[in-house]
N, C-alpha and C positions, 0 to 999 in steps of 0.2 A: 567848205561845201560838203553837204551830206550826200550819201548815196541816192537818197530820194531826189535831191536837187539835180544830181547828174542824170538820173534816169528820166527826168522831165525833158531833157534835151533829146528829142527823138532821133537825131542823127547818130547817137551813140548806141542805140538799140541794135542788138543782133536779132535778125528775124527769128520768129518762134521755131520754124522748121530747122534752122541751123542750130539753135540752142538745144533743141531736142536731141539732135545727133550727138552733141558734145557730152550728154549725160546718158546716152544709151550704150550700155556695155557691148551689145551686139554690133554696134557700128564700128567698134575697134576690131572686131573679128571678121566682118564681111567687107571691110575696106571703105565703107561710106564716110569714114572720118577724113580721108584724104581729100576728096572733092570739097568737103566742108571747109577744111583748112585752106585750100586754094582760094575758095570764094572769100574767106575772111581776110587773107593776106592782100587780096586785090581790092576789096571793097570796104572792109572795116577791121583793120588789123589790130585795133585796140578798142574794142567795144564792150558793152555790158550785156551779159546773158542773164535772163530771168526765167529759167525753166521751172515748171511747177514743182513745188515741194522743196526747192533749194533757196537759200539766201542768194541775192544777186551777186555776181562776180564779174570782174574784168577778165577778158579773154585775150591773152598776149600771144600773138601768133608769129610775129616777125623775129628773125634771128637777133637783130640789133637790140630790140626792146627786151628780149629775154636776157641777153647779156647785161643790159643796163640794170635790170632789176637784180640779177644774180650777183653783181659786183657791189651792190649797196646793201650789205647785210644789216646795218644798223637801221636803215630806212624801211626795209622790207623783211619782216620777221617770219620765222618758221613755226614758232611755238605758241603764238598768241591766239591763233585760230587753227582749225584742223589743217594739217599739212597735206592731207589727201582729201579730195572732194567727197563730201558726205551730204546727205539730205539734212534739212533743218531738224527733222525729228530725230535722226540718228545722232546728230551733234548734241542735242539736248540730252539724249539718253546716255551718251558717253560722259557728258559733264556730270550727270547725276551719279553715275557709277564710279567715276575716277576723280571727280573734283576738278578736272581740266578738260581741254578740248580734244586731247589725243589719248587713245587707249594704251599707248606704250611710250615710255620715255627713252628715246634713242637719239643718236647723233642727228638723224634727219629732222628731229623735232626739238632741237635745241638752238638757242641763240647765245651770243656772247654775254657773260664771260664763260658760261658753262660749256659751250660747244668746244672751245679751244682746249679747256682742261681735260675733257673726255676724249677728244680726238687724239691728243698726244700720247694717251695711254697705250695705244696700239699702232701708232703711225709708223714706227720704225719697222714693224713686221711687214709692212706693205711697200717699203721702199725697194727700188730695183736691186740695191746692193744686198739686202737680206734675201730677196726672192731668188737671187742667183744661186744661193746655197740649196734652194729647194728644187732647182730646175731638173736635176737628175731624177729625183723621186717623181716629179710631175710627169716627166717623160716615160717613166716606167708605167704610171697609171694610164697614160695615153696609149702606150703599146698594148697594154692589157685590154683596154676597151676596144681598140681597133681589132685585135685578135678575136675577141668575142663577137664583134660585128661580122667579121669575115666568116666565122663559123656559122652564124645565123643566116647570112646571105647564102652561103653554100647550101645549107640545109633547106632553105626556102626557095630554091630555084632562082636565085638572083634578086629576090625581093626582101625588103625590110622596111620597117617604120623607123626612119632615121631620127625621130624624136625619142620614141620609146626605147630604141635599141642603141642609141649613141648619145645624142645631144643632151638628153635629160640627166643621164647618169654620170657622164664624165666630170662636169663641173661640181657635182655633188661629191664624187670621190675626192676631188681636189680640196674642197673646202672642209670636208670632214677630216681629211688628213691633216690640214693645217690647224684646225681647231683641236684635234686630238680626240674626236668623238668616235666611238666604236663603229666600224663599218657595218656591224650587225644592226645598227640603229638607222641605217639609211632608208629603209622602207617607211619607217615612222616619220623621219624628217621630210622625206619627199611628200608624203601625204599631207602633213601639217603645213608645209610651205605652199603647196598647191591650194589648200583650203583657205589659207590666209590671203593669197593674192587673187583668187578667183571665186569669191563668194557668189557672184551672179552667174557663174558658168554652169551649164547643166551637167557637165561631165565631171568637173573637179570640185565644185562647191560642196560643202557639207550639207547634207539633206536637213531641211527644217520642218518643224511642225507648222501647220497652217497658221497658227497664231503668232509665229516668230518672224522677225525681220532679219535681214542680212547682218545687221549690227549685233543681234543676239548671237548669231553664228560666229562672228568674228571674236566676240568676247569669249565664247566657248573654246575657240581655237587658241586664243591667247592664254587661257587658263591651262590648257594642255601643254603648250610650249613652256609656260612659266614653271609648271610642275617638273617637266623634264630638265630644264636648265638649273633649277634650284638644286637638284641632285648632283648635277655636274659641278656646280659651285662648291657644294659641301665636299665632294670628292677631291677637287683640286686644292682646296684650302688644307685638307688633311694630308694629301699626297701630291704636291705640285710637280709638274713635269715641264719639259721643254716644248710647250705647245701654247697656242693662242688662248685656249680655255683657261689655262693656269694664269696667264697674264690678266685676263678679265676678272677671274675669281678673286685674285689677290691685289687688284688695283686699288690705289688710294688717292683720294682727292683731299688736299689740305690736311694730310696726315691721318685721315679716317678711311676705312674700307668703304667702297661705294655700296650703296644699298642693293638689296635683291632686285628691286624694280629697275634700277639703272643697269645692273649687270645683265639681267634678263633682256632688257631692251637692246643692250650691246650684242648679246648672242644672236638675237633675232635679226638685228641689222646685218650682221656678218653672214649669217646662214642664208638669209633671203637675198641680200645684195650680192653675195658671192656665188649664188647658185642660179636662181631663175633668170636673172638678167643675162648671164653668160650663156646659159642654155638657149635662151631665145635668140641671141646673136649667132650662136653656132648653128642652130637649125636654119636661120635665115640665110647664112652663108651657103649651106648645102642646097637650099631651095634655089638660090641664085645660080649655082653651078649646074643644077639639073635643068634649069630653063635655058641655059646658054652654053652649049657644048664647046663653043669657041673660047669662052672664058675659062672653062675647065682645062682645055688644052693649053691655054696661055700660062695659067698658074702652075700647071704640072711641069711645063717645059722650063719655067724660070722660077725656082723657089724663092728668089729674092723679092718676088712680088707678094709673097705671103703676108708680110706685115701690113702692106697697103691694102691687100684683100681683106684682112681682118678688120682694119679700121673702117673700110667701106661697109662691111657687113654690120658693124656696130652702128654706123650712121643709118643705114637702110632699115635696120630692125627697130632702132630707137625703142628698146624695150620699156624704158620708163617714159610713158606717154605724157604724164602731167605731174606737176607739183603745185601746191597752193602756197601763196605768201600773203601777208597782210601788212598794210601800210602803218607805220608808227606815227606818222604826222602827215599833214597836208603837203602834197608835192605835185610836180608836173612830170608827165611822161609822154614824150612825143606830142607835145602840145595839148594834152588832155589833163584835166584837173583830177587828181586822185586825192580822196579825202582820208584823213586818219581813220583807221579801222576797216577801210575797204579791203576786200578779198580779191586776190588775183590768181588766175590759173595760168601757169607757165606751160605752154604747149611745145615741149621739146621735139616731138615728132613733126610738128609744123616748121619750127625753126630749122630742123635738119633737112627740110626740102624747100627752103626759101630760095626762090629764083634769083633774088638779089645777091646771094652768096654762092650758090651751087649751080654750075652749068648743067643743064639736063638733070635736074634733081631727082626725077623718078627713074633714072637709068642707073643700073648697078655698074660701077667702073672700078676695078681693083687698082687701076693706075691713077685714080683721082688725086690731084695735087694742086693746091693745098686741100686739106679735108678738115675744115674747122667746125666739125660737128659739135653738138651740145650734149651728147648722150651722157657724158659723165658729169654734167653740170658745170658750174663755174664759180669762182670766188671761194669763200670759206667752206662752202658745202661741196666742193669738187670731190668726186667719189674717191674715197680712200683706197679702194681696191682696183683702180683703173689699170695699174701696171700688172697686177696679177691676172686680170681678165684678158688683157692683150697677150700676155706671155702664155697662158694656158691654151688659148685659142691658136696661137702661132705653133706651139708644140704639137697640138692635135693634128693640124693640117699638114705639118711636116711629116708626121707619121702616117696619116691617112691617104694623102694624095698619091703617093707612089703605089698604093694598093688598088687605086681606081683607074680603070680604063675608060669606062663610060658611066654616065649617071643621067637617068631620065625620069620624069614623073610617072607614077603608077597609080594615079587616082588624085582626087582633090584633097589638098591639105586642109587642116582646120586650125583656126586661131582661138585663143581663149577670149571669153567675153569679160573684158575688164578695161576700165579707163585709167588705171594707175600703171601697173606693169602687165603687159600682155605680150604674147608671142605664140609661135606654133605649138599646138598640143598634139598634132599628128602630122607626119610627113611621109606618106608612102612613096617610095622610090624603087626603081629597078636599076641594078648596076651590073656592070661586067668587070670582074676583078682582073687586075694586071698580073 
């Protein structure tokens, strides 16, 4: 059955107004996406969206269906179609420029057997046993960033932007330390990762000429990142060190050094995945505490709640909102016929608030058990850095919470305009230090 055949069955259609929300980057910033997800889960949890300018795609909103797709990696591929939602025009432009559907060859955009071969190159670095040896250094970084925040809060009369003064920089410090990239390059990496993830955002996206599209901007950002990381590769091949960049630069597949395109994709994957997603979850945790003084008092009084608090922040933030997959053959999903080549949008932020799995899903509860969120994905593409993200957030709040007596909003926060990875870009809070 072709997608045209499926679309002819009107019961599968997602209403135009809901489909328009799914592809509106601003809807992920102003919260309109969550009522849309609730409507879809209740009325059409596996339907077809046909927003103008996009190829039609299935919208997968229930937790169980997202798991079902994620565990069948041979049936639902990451590399055959764009892994991140793009317009029809931008997909065609990328194919002309790169010869494939995706601008970067990274773990996110690989299928078997390549995915496994590339994943094992760095997998040991992100296992809990190896991360344990980095814990003391990460705690030093956490203490430094908390001390800087305290100085800023004191100088500004109890006020700070907890994204710009804390959440954005701490995960960047950590990932730059692990990769072995100079701290002096942090401003450059911060700018490039923001431009990469927020092309539609009016504050962080790279400014375009009137004749350019967001895809042109993304290609320009990728060019800058590739130039930077090629220099890192050359340096680490000449002078390898005990860092992740050296592992990537000198990695071999089937006895041959991996290509510059593959190594650059790896660097970008680690830099972006290890920074923005953790920054978004950290900022969301702070926003939750500012909105609920009782929650702050509870976690301060019982530090054993911090790991659960971190996990709930990750669920609530769901920084990776969507990934795309494509069917490799005709199949059935929840009673609906999926045709070979069909495109599917996995809506993790919807699955993480599925009423069938989470009691009071829109309520932040640091004692939520079980907490079977989908934020790190599932199956072969389970996030390689999940243990690092949880560890660095746990350490930060172990260092930060004893310094906070009270935390309250000091203005309206702002979220990035993006349907792939989004999170808080400003978080003005007032705090009283302990």
